[in-house]
N, C-alpha and C positions, 0 to 999 in steps of 0.2 A: 637512829633509824629503827622503825618497828619491824619486827620479824613478819614476813608475809605469811598468809594462810597457805596451807598445803593440804591437798585432798589425799588423805590416807585411807587405808582399809582397816576395818575392825576385825575381830576374830572370826566373825561370820562372813567376812568378805564384802561387807557393805561399806560404801564410802562415807567418810565424815571429814569435817574440817578441823585442823589443829594448826598451831604455829609451827613453822619450819624449825627443824632441830639440827640439820646438818647441811653442809655446803651444797650437796647434790639436790636438795629440795628447794633451792632458790630458783626463781622463775626464768632468768635469762643468763646466757653465757658470760656477758660482761659483768653482771652482778656477782656471779660465781667466782670469776677471776679476781675481782676486787676483794672479795671475802678471803680468798686464798692468799693474797698478798698480806692482808692483816694477820691471818692465822700464821703465816710463815714467821713474821716478826715475833708474835707472841710465843710460839713454840720454840724459837731460837732462844728467847730469853729464859723460858722455863727449863730447857735442856742444857743450856750453855754451849750449844753447838754453833759453828759459823755457817752462815747461809751462803750458798753458791748460786741458787736460783729459787724462784717461787715454787711452792709445792705444786706439782702437776695434778690436774683434776683426776686423771685415771691411773696414777702410779702411787706407790707408798710414800708416806711423808719423809722417810729417811733419805730419799733420793735428792732432796733439796739441800742437804747439808754436806759440808766438806768432809771427805774421807770416810763417809758412811757407806756401808753395804749391808746386806741382809744379816750376815753373821754378827757384825758389830752391833747392829740395831737390836738383835735378839738378846744381847748381853748388856744392853744399856739399861739404866734404872727406869727410864721411860719407854721400855720396849713396846708396850701396848700402843702407845701414841705413835711411836715411830713406824710401826708396822701397819698402821691404819691407812687405808686408801684415801687419796685426796678428796674424793667426793663424799667420804664418810667422816670428814673432820667436823667436829662439833662447832656450831656457831658460837659457843661460849668462848672460843678463842678469837673471835672477831669483835673488836671494840665497838664497831658500829651497831651491833645487834645485842649489846648488853644494856 
């Protein structure tokens, strides 16, 4: 699947088109949820954590994994990824958009 165009703002505040980079820039809720399902599997593989649910759109990534909480996430090797909000997860973790 090709990444959709996203209308962003440049440094002067003027709009321009670029390819979507994160889940929150996808056009519809159903497409965002499908991307988060893919990202959950990819991040579980990368981190070695067990999945208990899909990464929520508006919550940190760590909430999708068994036994994780903010203090544990902060001390994990992949802490930056685990503390990322669901809407800010990179589309690089979604097989469909690579």
